[in-house]
N, C-alpha and C positions, 0 to 999 in steps of 0.2 A: 631777678625777673628779666627774662630776655625779651628784647623788642624785635618783633617780626616785621620786616618792611612790607609796606603795603604794595600789592601788585599795581604796576602802572596801568592806567586805563588805556584800552586799545584805541588807536587813533580812529577817528570817525571816517567811515568810507565815503568817498565823494559820491555825490548823486549821479546816477547813470545819465549819460548824455541822451537826449531825445534822438530817435533815429531820424535820419534824413528821409526825404520823400523817396529818393532813389532806393534806399535800404528797405523802406516799407513796401515799395512796389516789388522788390525782389522776394520779400517774405511772402506776400500775397500770391505772387506767381507760383512759387514753389508749393504752397499749400493747395492752391486750386489745381495745379498740375497733378499733385499726388492723388487727391481725392477724386477728381474727374477721371483720372486714369483707372483707378480701382473700380469705380462705378461702371465705366464703359468697357471694361476688359472683355466681358463675355460678348458684348455687342461687336467689338472689334473682331473677335474670333469668328463669330457667326457670319458677319458680312464679308470677312476675308475668305472664308471657306466657300460660301455660296457664290461669291464673286467669281471664284475659279470655276466652280461647276456650271455657272451660267455661261462662262466663256468657252466651255467645252460641252455643248449639248450632245456631241457624238459619243461621249463616254456612256457606256451601257449600264454600269452598275447602279442599282437602286432606281432604275427608270422603267421597270416593268409596268405595263399598262393593262388593265383588265376592263372588259366591256361586257355588260349584260343587258338584255332586253326583256322586259316583262310586259304583260298585258293584263287588263282587268276592267271592271266597270264601277264607276262611282255610285254611292248610294243616292237615293232620291233626295232632293233638297239642295243639291250643290249649285243649281241654277234656278232662279225664280224670276219670273216676269222678264226673261231675257237677260238678266244680270247675273254674272258669275260671282259666287261667294268664294273669293280666292283664299281666304283664311281657312275655310272648311276644306277646300280642295288640297291645300298644302298640308294641313295637319293630317288629313286622311292618307295622303300618299306617304308622308313620313312614317305614320304608324304601320302602314302595310308593308313598306319596303325598306325601312330603316334608313331613310334618306337623311343627309346632313347638309349643312350650308345654309345660306340665306336664299329665300324664295324671292323671285323677281322676274323681270322681263315678261310680264303677263300680256297676253294679247288674245283678242277675239277677231277672227277673220272669217266672215261667212259662217260656214257650218263647223269650224274648227276653233278650239281654244287651246292655248299653250302657255306653259310657264316653265321656268328653269330654276334649278338649285345650284348655287356656286359656292365653292370653298377652295382654298389652295390645293392644287393638284386634283381637283374633283369637280365633276359636273354631271347634272342629271336634267334631261329634257323630257317633258310630258306633253303629248299631243292628244287632245280630247275631242271626241265627236260630240257636238253640242246637242244633237238630236237623241242619242242613245246613252251618253255618259261613258261610252267605251273609250279606253285610253291605251296608248302605247308609251312606255317609259324606257328610255335609254340612259344607262348610268355608266359613266367613264370615270375610272379611279386610277390615277397614276402612282408611281412609286414614291419612296421617301425623298429621293433627291429632287424630283419634280415639285413635291410639296415645299421643300426648303427653298427652292428657287422662286416659287410663287410668293413665299413669305418675304424673300429678299426684295422682290419687286413691289410688294404690297398689293398683289392682285387678289381680289375676292377675299380679303383678310379682315375686313371690318374697320370701323373707326378707331377702336382701341389700339389695334396694331399699327394703324397709320400714325397715331399719336406717338407710339413708341419709336417708330422710325424717325419722326421729327426730333424727338428727344435725344435719340442716339446721335443724330447729326449735329445737334447743338453741343452735346458733350464732347464729340470728337473734334469739333471746331475749337472748343475751349482747350482741349488737350494740345492741339497744334499751336494755338496762339501762346498759351502759357509756356510751352516748351521752347518756343522761339524767344520769348522774353528771358527765360532762364539762360538760354544760350548766349544772349548778349552780355550776360554778367560773367561768363567764363572767359577771362582774358587769355588764358593759355591756348584754348582750342577754338576761340571765336572765329579767328580769321579763316582757318582751314574748314571749319564747319560751314561757315557762310559760303565759302567757295564751292564746297560740295553741294550745298543747297541750290546755289545759283546754277551749277552744272545740271543738276537734276531737273530744275525748272525749265531750262532751255531744252533739254532732251525730251521732256514731256510735251512741251509746246511744239517741238519738231515732229514728234510722232502723232500728235493730235492734228497738226496741219496735213500730214501725209494721209492720215485716216480719213480726212474729209475730202480727199481727192483733189 
């Protein structure tokens, strides 16, 4: 009868050391930087491209503008006891002429009433004779680049888009801050990178000072 030696028990692994506060900050910075970068990637691309087109309004591509003028008469009931039913007027004009955007800037001045429709790269103005209901409507529609530029500025784009711009700003700020934190952990490149950042900051400040005259 042979005796088989029992395998020796593996030595117990030491318990992992708890991470220091500095290490935890580094992990959180990398995680936030990664995910905020991915989420805001399209926002960075959009605002980068439209920033260039805004800076060059003389570029002609995609900036074709069309204007049309139409006339008509509103049906009875659009004005009662001297008060304009603006909802009725706006919906009637939308249905007749395919208008878009938000209706606003309503005004009644003597014998004339007016309202406007606004959207990015788009505007329509209606002037109505309060005595007859006869109106003149001018519609201006700009090209795709003008639409994108107005979206960049948040012009006539509505509250939801304004919130998206704010959110994009917060995300980009997080990307910048977490990127700077990660840089501080990179010992080999930290000094050179900070020197480049300082130089870029000084150059930007100088150009800003010159731009303000």
